[in-house]
Steps between C-alpha positions, in 0.01 A plus 500: 500500500523823305732552206661835406354630178743536214463830316394423142749710307836436337795660674865493392748643755817305403629322192351151467624287661587740774801491738325294770378240244851483352653444847255215559574355158869487595412302810280276294788406270676320787185352663251401231567243235581656159241288331220712657430791278310829540335703230572829677735498798308763690444383858146547624400672820125488457234480223128556446251577226703564188818614673818331627719708736873420526749542783627822348154666509426458133137410410471293180188422298434128517416330172626163636292400807771262599426303178116515534498420875371826660185524294317655796796728569790467742408493866127513448367581849262202495773260404740643761238497779376149433853353461629675810206389710552144396876518576415618843299186564737246337747499210514138407386154591522328163154414362601133474563489873245734665259653244333841527186652362659770283640238266153361448363857451754567222418172326128572516566846353712362218238234422241782480688752278688275252338422166221239489209403720607133542597356839861598585776445746816706565840458660719782624875523430785753507580608141376492143757242399391279786137533395579401139708205615216383722252537214711266291517257788127505539436456122738208484349335806140547375563380147769238541688665214842655486538752211459877558453742204612866528543778241761714330589812699363357825622576846389282793773536769849421618471154666642207307161396356386850425829592340433207267152648427647848437610582142766768548855381564673812634494579780263230629639168379862555396728257681229352724411182319426220453129570526198285564385276219172445317464871424404593143477850342265611228430831318343798673254731321721818485291741287769759439747243366258254330613450139147519343384796717329540836154429358614139423706451803258347746356216284826422321710489816241276672499263193880480506516436873226234486666332200839485680341359817307240298790384284803543728370417850154336469208658686453184705843564658445866591421575864476878471528794265630799701463850359502865608184660368718805436871419503698704746878470469447400138403854420133549606390296202122484482419189296308549175127482532366147510830334589428424863138375439629258231768373737238453776271312267787271398584434863140427597459256205818310600489491885784745530516732800503864387705709746482881486810661649346825632787588734562833326159564345276422792310713753367783284827570322361465141162670559332171583546321831696241299624518144312180411171693546564705192418209261286307746774239556436266796827324591511168673772630727607863555823612667517835678757695705644853473192720540332254735610648838595861460872435513526204738626163366203283410399284199225256422367232269123493459324244285228250444425305808541160336848594381619669824369210708667238282835540686565269791493629853822679590602538135452878502624757743805685626632645826415865428210457247211715608685686768237656735617858458504457120152353518370798699663735247340310206155541645556868545642539147202319343271721704680807368474380138128443527398791720718756322399397150850418384392286212336801339796718603735272314294551187514881543880482540531284189285740294707796613841337446422327167359828364816695588732223385330466164554871443874437563495205256362723230807729544783257546587215269698333774168404658391188317206403717293633785298236681346398824180470693404696809801612706732250323641694212807470276692657215710282266804678356624420154756598240368538142207357315613143552415537867847413616515522883656814633635433856744794466205741484345337804818547701502873415129539581536330838815694587336838435179415673675365809714810526187713487330305781272258311519129590469301178565133423619306201376177354490296180672194356706740292571749781319782321174559687416779751248362746279707723310374808393805703311437828128505441466780758730744312343835410457632148736792564789263584416282198516796266824629657659154462387486137639852447844374616469205268418734211808709580707179491377417152554859380864471618583180313770552245 
């Protein structure tokens, strides 16, 4: 099945949002629950490469990738062909009723590409939150313990349990409690905001976290430590060097399951296949979703065989988990990542973007920090030398960029971080053009 190629150039023919998008938005108001938000209410007609085309004929530069989902690009021909072929044969049987080979193929692929050379097992699910929730279930079942440790600035999902694991109240938790119990939060190694400086952040934060676990919970009560190797919604926080290895060592010494939430960082996004690879971290369990299937809903938990197999028969599953079309798409997406060298491409994107953004940081005091790894890059906006968060500047930056046809996202516990997640197939010309628009936005701040 062929897909129509999307021209890789920005094109603005109406105001943004345009009249057709505004008309759909009016219909939406009386059809869609108000609690569902959209960063940019521009209704999409098609997308590919580094471009999103809307119903008004505008072509926007994509620095969002559907929140790190379309790593291989929208409508990659291999993904489309494999998923369509599968849908022509059958759309669903439920793996728990009548299984199919593609589910096994995806699990074998995940067992191969995730960190570590130990024997592994995988399960397939629907969403990142569902994967994290199942990882906690598996850890509790395998250890016979209850407590789960998470970190400041964490985001793990919108289900009841994962809301409890998530740090930020608005908009994710407000009014939705009570939340699941036996969840404990400890400090994250946030280099930019660490009191004694980024060079001390990793070891000091690890010592504080371990001390709190030891004194307030008891290691013998902890089933799992769950952490994002680079925090996503928290503001693309890359933990200080040495933090994650120290936490892993503590977990190993105390029989605690170390769970890496790689929902946003996985599948070449950070310039490694998984962010854990950067410091040689081998998690006991790893959760994946987003970039796993080229835009189709799929998620997974992959982990040590003895942990994954500790759950009783029938204890894991779900009606749609490992949908056959999504499995076919995942196999095609992984093939694209490996054959097209997208791990290396992510590093090239990171080098280009970080270089340009650091030039901006040297010109504008409002930029407190530029950080990121691979094609997962952020700017933290501040007010004054005390590093006070500046969400007002963020709002102005996003407004300008959106009006000029650049899709940008926000993030951060303090609502002051610009996050950039371009598709790994985007061209350098579009990257530079998008960064030019961002530079204009900063030049126009008053």
